[in-house]
Phi, psi and omega in degrees: 000318180299321178299323178295322181289337180272002184282103178224134180247120181291116169053019177265065190266134172273013181292143180294145178283166179132176182277141177287153178295159180301152177292166178284164181290333176258168183307135179200164172235113183052039176077002175274115187259343188245082172257110196234131170279121191275346185090000179265119188086164179275113181223159172234115000290159182283321179213170173087193184294141175265356185285133176222154176302138181296138180291320180239113177098176182282169173090202185232161172233152173252120185237139173208141175249125172271128179248152174071168177264085181201165180286135179235154182221130173231138192241141169234120175276119188293330178252017174072008172210148188296321186288346186272157173220161186229139173269108182256016186292341177265358183275145177276335182155202182216155177252124181243130174255120189202171164224147181208137177272353174210167176297150174216157176256145172250117176264140176260107186254127180273160178300321184284345181221051186294312189277157176093154184276346181282088185224164174283132186221158171227147182280133174254109189286156174301143176250004184058034176089354179276149175276126181226164171240127180227150175261133178242122186279150170267015171302133180304329180293342180273000184233150177194178179282154167277115190314311184295340185261352177100166179271133180298145177275352181244166180277160175295324177301321177294318178301317180292317187282340181240032187298122175259322184196164168262132178237120179270123179234141178205156185246005182233162174299142187199137172254114185247136172222128180248129183242344181199148175210118177237112177264126178305129175064025177211133172232124182288151177280145172279140176251000000 
């Protein structure tokens, strides 16, 4: 199972080439407007939007620092509102541009099983603070439970077909910054 969680392919993306759609009128990263500090775990910011003007270049970045040795949670709503869900069953995966000082898990949470830590997850490896772009596959073998948080009561296929959000969880101090997210065969609506 651990080998499945470690499955990350650098830039070997089957995503179609081309220009990304224009950004939203309000702050967003690749049209994702809801990057949220959940208030779970000691974080900076503690709650609210993680979006800040990008330090280098145009646009925005989503930044959060996980403090202390405890579970932390940061949320991204895939359709920019909590009540919405997205069918990602035809998607190959996503390309994430980010930096992290430690490993973190990304959980794919469906609308029908939003709450609780027992979710399908993939490991997002540390970049030692460097900004990188990596492709993460939606192959079922690349996903599994975070052992300490329990086994999901739903299938991975359910998580894909009812996707409400990506939830980043980690138990160690970590400085996270997200600069880009491209999901194969999906473009979020601006709200």
